[in-house]
VEXGUDREN-520723 format. One record per residue: residue number from 0; x, y, z of N, C-alpha, C in turn. Coordinates in Angstrom, 2 decimals. Example, Ala and Ser with C-alpha at 12.3 -4.5 7.8 and 13.67 -1.06 7.14 Angstrom:
num | n.xx | n.yy | n.zz | ca.xx | ca.yy | ca.zz | c.xx | c.yy | c.zz
0 | 13.19 | -5.69 | 7.80 | 12.30 | -4.50 | 7.80 | 13.20 | -3.30 | 7.80
1 | 12.85 | -2.25 | 7.08 | 13.67 | -1.06 | 7.14 | 12.90 | 0.03 | 7.87
***
This chain:
num | n.xx | n.yy | n.zz | ca.xx | ca.yy | ca.zz | c.xx | c.yy | c.zz
0 | -111.51 | 60.92 | -90.33 | -112.00 | 59.42 | -88.80 | -111.44 | 58.50 | -89.90
1 | -110.58 | 57.74 | -88.87 | -110.07 | 56.11 | -88.91 | -111.09 | 55.40 | -88.56
2 | -110.71 | 54.23 | -89.03 | -111.38 | 52.91 | -88.17 | -112.46 | 52.57 | -89.01
3 | -113.06 | 51.16 | -89.11 | -114.64 | 51.56 | -89.77 | -115.40 | 52.31 | -89.74
4 | -116.28 | 52.48 | -90.93 | -116.97 | 53.60 | -91.17 | -116.83 | 54.59 | -90.96
5 | -115.18 | 55.06 | -90.68 | -114.54 | 56.83 | -90.51 | -114.54 | 57.22 | -91.61
6 | -114.04 | 56.63 | -92.71 | -115.06 | 58.03 | -93.93 | -116.34 | 58.08 | -93.98
7 | -117.30 | 57.04 | -94.13 | -118.88 | 58.19 | -94.62 | -118.78 | 58.35 | -92.83
8 | -118.66 | 58.88 | -91.92 | -119.36 | 59.25 | -90.57 | -118.54 | 60.93 | -91.28
9 | -117.30 | 60.81 | -91.34 | -117.19 | 62.05 | -92.09 | -118.16 | 62.74 | -92.79
10 | -117.95 | 61.92 | -94.08 | -119.04 | 62.63 | -94.73 | -119.91 | 63.11 | -94.25
11 | -120.87 | 62.27 | -93.36 | -122.06 | 62.73 | -92.71 | -122.40 | 63.50 | -92.12
12 | -121.23 | 63.89 | -91.57 | -120.89 | 65.04 | -90.95 | -120.71 | 66.89 | -90.98
13 | -120.11 | 66.34 | -92.25 | -120.02 | 67.38 | -93.14 | -120.77 | 67.81 | -94.20
14 | -122.44 | 66.44 | -94.24 | -123.13 | 67.04 | -95.26 | -124.90 | 67.75 | -94.11
15 | -124.24 | 67.31 | -92.60 | -125.59 | 67.80 | -91.56 | -125.78 | 69.44 | -92.16
16 | -126.67 | 69.92 | -92.22 | -127.20 | 71.12 | -92.51 | -126.96 | 72.16 | -91.08
17 | -125.95 | 72.98 | -91.50 | -125.56 | 73.47 | -90.10 | -126.45 | 73.95 | -89.15
18 | -127.95 | 74.31 | -89.23 | -128.71 | 74.01 | -87.79 | -129.40 | 73.06 | -87.16
19 | -128.72 | 71.75 | -87.55 | -128.84 | 70.58 | -87.30 | -128.73 | 69.80 | -88.26
20 | -130.17 | 68.27 | -87.69 | -130.30 | 68.05 | -88.13 | -130.01 | 66.67 | -88.59
21 | -130.48 | 65.78 | -90.25 | -129.21 | 64.73 | -90.63 | -129.12 | 63.03 | -89.29
22 | -130.47 | 63.49 | -88.55 | -130.66 | 62.16 | -87.39 | -130.78 | 61.00 | -88.43
23 | -132.21 | 61.02 | -89.12 | -132.14 | 59.90 | -89.92 | -131.22 | 59.69 | -91.12
24 | -130.73 | 60.27 | -91.57 | -129.19 | 60.24 | -91.59 | -127.95 | 59.53 | -91.30
25 | -127.93 | 59.73 | -89.86 | -126.88 | 59.24 | -89.74 | -127.45 | 57.83 | -88.45
26 | -129.06 | 57.99 | -88.62 | -129.32 | 56.31 | -87.78 | -129.03 | 55.55 | -88.80
27 | -129.50 | 55.27 | -90.32 | -129.51 | 54.75 | -91.07 | -127.81 | 54.63 | -91.29
28 | -126.79 | 55.36 | -90.66 | -125.53 | 54.62 | -91.02 | -125.58 | 53.89 | -90.10
29 | -125.54 | 53.65 | -89.05 | -125.29 | 53.34 | -87.70 | -126.13 | 52.07 | -87.95
30 | -127.11 | 51.82 | -88.38 | -128.10 | 50.66 | -88.35 | -128.01 | 49.44 | -89.77
31 | -127.78 | 50.71 | -91.21 | -127.58 | 49.66 | -92.02 | -126.52 | 50.00 | -93.09
32 | -125.62 | 50.38 | -92.53 | -124.31 | 50.32 | -92.85 | -123.66 | 50.13 | -92.21
33 | -123.07 | 50.58 | -91.41 | -121.74 | 50.21 | -89.90 | -122.37 | 48.62 | -89.47
34 | -123.38 | 49.00 | -89.05 | -123.88 | 47.55 | -88.20 | -123.50 | 46.33 | -89.04
35 | -123.93 | 45.94 | -90.18 | -123.42 | 45.02 | -90.89 | -122.15 | 45.08 | -91.37
36 | -121.43 | 46.24 | -91.51 | -119.84 | 45.92 | -91.87 | -118.91 | 45.65 | -90.36
37 | -119.63 | 45.97 | -89.19 | -119.12 | 45.18 | -87.95 | -119.40 | 43.72 | -88.27
38 | -119.85 | 43.20 | -88.00 | -121.11 | 41.73 | -88.46 | -120.18 | 40.83 | -89.20
39 | -119.80 | 41.58 | -90.47 | -118.95 | 40.85 | -91.49 | -117.42 | 40.50 | -90.99
40 | -117.00 | 41.46 | -89.76 | -115.21 | 41.06 | -89.79 | -115.48 | 40.64 | -88.17
41 | -116.44 | 41.05 | -87.28 | -116.40 | 40.63 | -85.67 | -117.57 | 39.70 | -85.21
42 | -117.58 | 38.81 | -84.29 | -118.81 | 38.14 | -84.24 | -119.49 | 39.21 | -83.44
43 | -120.42 | 39.06 | -83.68 | -121.46 | 40.03 | -83.02 | -123.10 | 39.70 | -82.75
44 | -123.96 | 40.08 | -81.21 | -125.59 | 39.28 | -81.67 | -126.09 | 40.03 | -81.59
45 | -127.39 | 40.59 | -82.06 | -128.39 | 40.93 | -82.43 | -128.87 | 42.07 | -81.00
46 | -128.15 | 41.76 | -79.94 | -128.51 | 43.19 | -78.57 | -127.99 | 44.16 | -78.65
47 | -128.01 | 45.22 | -79.82 | -127.82 | 45.94 | -80.02 | -128.37 | 47.45 | -79.20
48 | -128.08 | 47.94 | -78.30 | -128.15 | 49.60 | -77.98 | -127.29 | 50.88 | -78.36
49 | -128.45 | 52.16 | -77.63 | -128.03 | 53.18 | -78.36 | -127.56 | 54.04 | -77.69
50 | -126.31 | 55.34 | -77.12 | -126.25 | 55.71 | -75.75 | -126.14 | 57.27 | -76.09
51 | -126.82 | 58.14 | -75.73 | -125.60 | 59.90 | -76.13 | -126.53 | 60.64 | -75.28
52 | -126.01 | 61.78 | -75.28 | -125.75 | 62.67 | -73.94 | -126.52 | 63.61 | -74.82
53 | -127.13 | 64.16 | -73.99 | -127.38 | 66.29 | -74.20 | -127.74 | 65.97 | -75.71
54 | -127.41 | 66.41 | -76.73 | -128.29 | 67.20 | -78.03 | -128.17 | 65.61 | -78.79
55 | -127.33 | 64.73 | -78.14 | -127.09 | 63.53 | -79.12 | -128.31 | 62.80 | -77.91
56 | -128.61 | 62.92 | -77.47 | -129.96 | 61.94 | -76.52 | -130.75 | 62.33 | -77.60
57 | -131.12 | 63.75 | -78.25 | -132.52 | 63.00 | -78.74 | -132.13 | 62.55 | -80.24
58 | -131.04 | 62.11 | -80.74 | -130.94 | 61.59 | -81.18 | -131.05 | 60.55 | -81.25
59 | -131.51 | 59.67 | -79.66 | -131.74 | 58.33 | -78.75 | -132.85 | 58.53 | -78.94
60 | -133.89 | 59.61 | -78.65 | -135.12 | 59.12 | -78.97 | -135.92 | 59.35 | -80.24
61 | -135.02 | 59.79 | -80.99 | -135.62 | 60.03 | -82.66 | -135.45 | 58.45 | -82.65
62 | -134.69 | 57.70 | -83.16 | -134.14 | 56.43 | -82.95 | -135.21 | 55.65 | -82.91
63 | -135.43 | 55.45 | -81.32 | -136.92 | 54.73 | -80.28 | -137.84 | 54.78 | -81.21
64 | -138.39 | 56.51 | -81.69 | -139.33 | 56.37 | -81.99 | -139.51 | 56.58 | -83.57
65 | -138.44 | 56.38 | -84.41 | -139.30 | 56.48 | -85.63 | -138.31 | 55.10 | -86.18
66 | -137.74 | 54.25 | -85.80 | -137.17 | 53.05 | -85.45 | -137.18 | 52.21 | -84.94
67 | -138.12 | 51.92 | -83.90 | -138.06 | 51.39 | -82.56 | -136.92 | 49.57 | -82.54
68 | -137.63 | 49.26 | -83.55 | -136.81 | 47.98 | -83.38 | -135.14 | 47.94 | -83.87
69 | -134.86 | 48.97 | -84.28 | -133.17 | 49.35 | -84.76 | -132.18 | 48.79 | -83.49
70 | -132.95 | 49.02 | -81.58 | -131.97 | 48.76 | -81.03 | -132.77 | 48.11 | -79.94
71 | -132.68 | 47.49 | -78.77 | -133.50 | 47.07 | -78.12 | -133.19 | 47.76 | -76.63
72 | -132.18 | 48.22 | -76.53 | -132.06 | 49.59 | -75.50 | -131.75 | 50.80 | -76.28
73 | -131.88 | 52.13 | -74.71 | -131.84 | 53.18 | -75.93 | -131.80 | 53.88 | -74.44
74 | -130.31 | 54.97 | -74.27 | -130.20 | 55.64 | -72.40 | -129.80 | 57.04 | -73.11
75 | -130.47 | 57.97 | -72.90 | -130.42 | 58.96 | -72.44 | -129.77 | 59.80 | -71.60
76 | -128.85 | 60.63 | -71.59 | -128.38 | 61.12 | -70.30 | -128.05 | 63.07 | -70.96
77 | -128.82 | 63.42 | -69.71 | -128.93 | 64.62 | -70.01 | -129.58 | 64.93 | -71.45
78 | -130.95 | 64.98 | -71.91 | -131.07 | 64.60 | -73.06 | -131.32 | 65.72 | -73.72
79 | -131.74 | 66.53 | -74.78 | -131.68 | 67.95 | -75.03 | -133.58 | 67.10 | -76.39
80 | -134.75 | 66.69 | -75.65 | -135.30 | 66.26 | -76.16 | -136.38 | 67.03 | -77.03
81 | -136.87 | 68.04 | -76.36 | -137.90 | 68.86 | -76.86 | -137.02 | 69.74 | -78.31
82 | -135.97 | 69.46 | -78.62 | -135.48 | 70.54 | -80.07 | -135.91 | 69.91 | -80.89
83 | -135.80 | 70.77 | -81.72 | -136.49 | 70.49 | -83.41 | -138.22 | 70.56 | -83.19
84 | -138.23 | 71.78 | -82.62 | -140.13 | 71.83 | -82.60 | -140.98 | 71.09 | -82.22
85 | -140.28 | 70.20 | -81.01 | -140.80 | 69.24 | -80.76 | -141.10 | 68.19 | -81.49
86 | -140.78 | 67.58 | -82.36 | -140.24 | 66.83 | -82.80 | -140.57 | 65.36 | -82.63
87 | -140.10 | 65.01 | -81.23 | -139.46 | 63.47 | -80.58 | -141.36 | 63.63 | -80.42
88 | -141.90 | 64.45 | -79.28 | -143.59 | 64.46 | -78.77 | -144.02 | 64.28 | -80.35
89 | -144.11 | 64.43 | -81.43 | -145.21 | 64.32 | -82.49 | -144.65 | 62.47 | -83.15
90 | -144.08 | 62.65 | -82.69 | -142.70 | 61.23 | -83.39 | -143.56 | 60.15 | -82.32
91 | -143.94 | 60.62 | -80.71 | -144.07 | 59.88 | -79.94 | -145.90 | 59.70 | -79.39
92 | -146.28 | 60.51 | -80.33 | -147.94 | 60.50 | -80.61 | -148.58 | 59.51 | -81.78
93 | -147.21 | 59.69 | -82.56 | -147.50 | 59.29 | -84.04 | -147.05 | 57.62 | -83.34
94 | -146.14 | 57.61 | -83.00 | -145.91 | 55.90 | -82.39 | -147.33 | 55.07 | -81.43
95 | -147.55 | 55.88 | -80.77 | -149.04 | 55.89 | -79.21 | -149.61 | 55.30 | -81.31
96 | -150.06 | 55.65 | -81.78 | -151.30 | 55.66 | -82.67 | -151.11 | 54.46 | -83.97
97 | -150.08 | 54.02 | -83.93 | -150.14 | 53.16 | -84.87 | -148.70 | 51.92 | -84.53
98 | -148.52 | 51.87 | -82.96 | -148.38 | 50.27 | -82.38 | -149.17 | 50.10 | -80.88
99 | -148.95 | 48.90 | -81.27 | -149.65 | 48.42 | -80.42 | -148.75 | 47.58 | -79.27
100 | -147.54 | 48.20 | -79.36 | -146.41 | 48.29 | -78.41 | -145.04 | 48.33 | -78.89
101 | -144.08 | 48.98 | -78.02 | -142.34 | 49.25 | -78.26 | -141.56 | 48.47 | -77.28
102 | -140.78 | 48.31 | -77.88 | -140.34 | 46.64 | -77.59 | -138.73 | 47.53 | -77.25
103 | -139.09 | 47.88 | -75.47 | -137.38 | 48.48 | -75.71 | -137.45 | 49.05 | -74.79
104 | -135.88 | 49.05 | -73.92 | -135.40 | 48.72 | -72.38 | -135.23 | 50.66 | -72.19
105 | -135.77 | 51.70 | -72.11 | -135.14 | 52.90 | -72.68 | -134.85 | 54.04 | -70.86
106 | -133.38 | 54.08 | -70.75 | -133.40 | 54.72 | -69.48 | -132.56 | 55.82 | -69.39
107 | -133.57 | 57.24 | -68.90 | -133.19 | 59.12 | -68.98 | -132.93 | 59.75 | -68.17
108 | -131.59 | 60.02 | -67.94 | -131.04 | 60.46 | -66.52 | -130.56 | 61.60 | -66.70
109 | -131.22 | 62.49 | -65.31 | -130.24 | 64.07 | -65.64 | -129.97 | 64.31 | -64.40
110 | -128.87 | 65.56 | -64.35 | -128.37 | 66.00 | -63.09 | -129.54 | 67.22 | -62.16
111 | -129.59 | 66.76 | -61.16 | -130.18 | 68.18 | -60.83 | -129.88 | 69.59 | -61.34
112 | -128.32 | 69.99 | -61.44 | -128.00 | 71.21 | -61.54 | -128.34 | 71.86 | -62.49
113 | -129.07 | 70.44 | -64.00 | -129.75 | 70.75 | -64.85 | -130.78 | 72.27 | -64.99
114 | -131.21 | 72.16 | -63.41 | -132.47 | 72.79 | -63.25 | -131.78 | 74.87 | -63.69
115 | -130.95 | 74.89 | -62.88 | -130.18 | 75.75 | -63.09 | -129.36 | 76.46 | -63.60
116 | -127.98 | 75.78 | -64.33 | -126.88 | 75.79 | -64.81 | -127.58 | 76.75 | -66.36
117 | -127.63 | 77.62 | -66.35 | -127.41 | 78.46 | -67.28 | -127.33 | 78.06 | -68.92
118 | -126.98 | 77.72 | -69.00 | -126.34 | 77.18 | -70.30 | -127.32 | 76.06 | -70.83
119 | -127.27 | 74.99 | -69.86 | -128.29 | 74.14 | -70.21 | -129.85 | 74.39 | -69.71
120 | -130.23 | 75.22 | -68.83 | -131.90 | 75.29 | -68.55 | -132.50 | 75.92 | -70.03
121 | -131.28 | 76.24 | -70.31 | -132.69 | 76.80 | -72.04 | -133.06 | 75.61 | -72.89
122 | -132.07 | 74.46 | -72.30 | -132.25 | 73.30 | -73.33 | -133.65 | 72.70 | -73.07
123 | -134.06 | 72.69 | -71.44 | -134.99 | 72.50 | -70.68 | -135.18 | 71.16 | -70.69
124 | -134.32 | 70.63 | -69.94 | -133.35 | 68.55 | -70.66 | -134.52 | 68.27 | -69.05
125 | -134.61 | 68.77 | -68.05 | -135.35 | 68.09 | -66.84 | -137.30 | 67.79 | -67.51
126 | -137.45 | 69.54 | -68.12 | -138.67 | 69.37 | -68.46 | -139.33 | 68.51 | -70.08
127 | -138.08 | 68.10 | -70.72 | -138.52 | 67.69 | -71.41 | -137.94 | 66.14 | -71.65
128 | -137.57 | 65.51 | -70.53 | -137.05 | 64.45 | -69.99 | -138.77 | 64.03 | -69.25
129 | -139.09 | 64.97 | -68.75 | -140.42 | 64.24 | -67.34 | -141.75 | 64.09 | -69.04
130 | -141.52 | 65.42 | -69.41 | -142.43 | 64.66 | -70.69 | -142.40 | 63.48 | -71.41
131 | -141.41 | 62.97 | -71.90 | -140.78 | 62.05 | -72.86 | -141.07 | 60.79 | -71.73
132 | -141.39 | 61.48 | -70.53 | -142.03 | 59.79 | -68.81 | -143.27 | 59.16 | -70.17
133 | -144.40 | 60.62 | -70.92 | -145.55 | 60.08 | -70.80 | -145.60 | 58.70 | -71.23
134 | -144.44 | 57.80 | -72.02 | -144.52 | 56.38 | -72.19 | -144.83 | 55.02 | -71.03
135 | -144.38 | 56.37 | -69.94 | -145.21 | 55.58 | -69.20 | -146.55 | 55.24 | -69.07
136 | -146.86 | 55.69 | -69.34 | -148.25 | 56.40 | -69.35 | -149.20 | 55.20 | -70.70
137 | -148.79 | 55.23 | -71.92 | -149.18 | 54.13 | -72.86 | -149.57 | 52.66 | -72.26
138 | -149.69 | 52.22 | -72.88 | -150.07 | 50.21 | -72.48 | -149.24 | 49.44 | -73.45
139 | -147.90 | 50.05 | -73.71 | -146.48 | 49.17 | -74.64 | -146.84 | 48.27 | -73.76
140 | -146.70 | 46.42 | -73.84 | -146.39 | 45.82 | -72.67 | -145.29 | 45.47 | -72.83
141 | -144.21 | 45.52 | -73.70 | -143.07 | 45.00 | -73.89 | -141.32 | 46.29 | -73.06
142 | -142.41 | 46.74 | -72.86 | -141.20 | 48.92 | -73.04 | -141.28 | 48.09 | -71.38
143 | -139.76 | 49.07 | -71.16 | -139.88 | 48.93 | -69.84 | -138.86 | 51.02 | -69.65
144 | -139.02 | 51.37 | -68.90 | -138.28 | 52.73 | -69.31 | -138.64 | 53.33 | -67.42
145 | -137.30 | 53.41 | -67.61 | -136.47 | 54.37 | -65.90 | -135.79 | 55.55 | -66.22
146 | -136.28 | 56.58 | -65.14 | -136.03 | 57.91 | -65.14 | -135.22 | 58.45 | -64.30
147 | -134.19 | 59.28 | -63.93 | -133.87 | 59.52 | -62.79 | -133.27 | 60.86 | -62.85
148 | -133.15 | 61.75 | -61.48 | -132.90 | 63.17 | -61.80 | -131.75 | 62.70 | -60.24
149 | -130.71 | 62.61 | -60.54 | -130.19 | 62.61 | -59.98 | -129.28 | 63.70 | -59.11
150 | -129.80 | 64.23 | -57.50 | -129.81 | 65.00 | -57.04 | -127.94 | 66.02 | -56.47
151 | -128.20 | 66.68 | -56.64 | -126.24 | 67.27 | -55.91 | -125.70 | 67.01 | -57.20
152 | -126.25 | 66.83 | -58.65 | -125.01 | 66.11 | -59.38 | -124.87 | 66.91 | -60.78
153 | -123.57 | 66.89 | -60.60 | -123.48 | 68.01 | -61.85 | -124.04 | 67.58 | -63.21
154 | -123.73 | 68.95 | -64.39 | -125.17 | 68.64 | -65.92 | -123.77 | 67.66 | -65.63
155 | -124.97 | 67.15 | -67.11 | -123.92 | 66.07 | -67.41 | -123.12 | 66.16 | -68.66
156 | -123.28 | 67.50 | -69.90 | -122.93 | 68.02 | -70.73 | -121.03 | 68.47 | -70.42
157 | -120.99 | 68.75 | -68.87 | -119.84 | 69.49 | -69.13 | -118.92 | 68.72 | -67.66
158 | -119.73 | 68.23 | -66.96 | -118.82 | 67.05 | -66.08 | -118.04 | 68.36 | -64.53
159 | -118.65 | 69.06 | -64.89 | -118.26 | 70.02 | -63.78 | -118.64 | 70.21 | -62.44
160 | -118.10 | 70.22 | -61.32 | -118.90 | 70.88 | -59.97 | -119.01 | 72.09 | -59.40
161 | -120.12 | 72.15 | -59.13 | -120.47 | 74.06 | -58.50 | -119.34 | 73.75 | -57.75
***
């Protein structure tokens, strides 16, 4: 990999356990290593967002709930949020118990076809996204949450039409 942080990103990818994981290391790299390096070479402001699709949507949820101040905006498209033995839902309950506020703008979205796509359905994208909308039920004064199911849309993972 080339560019700023390319070698470190490749090392993190090689260190990742074969069964997945590594979200904490990736988040630490993005926030604690790459962001300061970019800021030292380019003009940057402090308004950051994180976007992830499908399995990377899990990383977005992990970042939101484990380091809520790391980004101001979070967007997860077709997010697989129920992986890792429901880790994100455990983190969400812990976050609710320890934080009075969650200052973030969160956008979750999925295509209707993800309800029936045989590849995507086992990831329970729509169901796990619906569960995460429980954030709306928390009394976080600074949190904005938008969730959309786009009717007639293909899956986000493959971007294909039926």
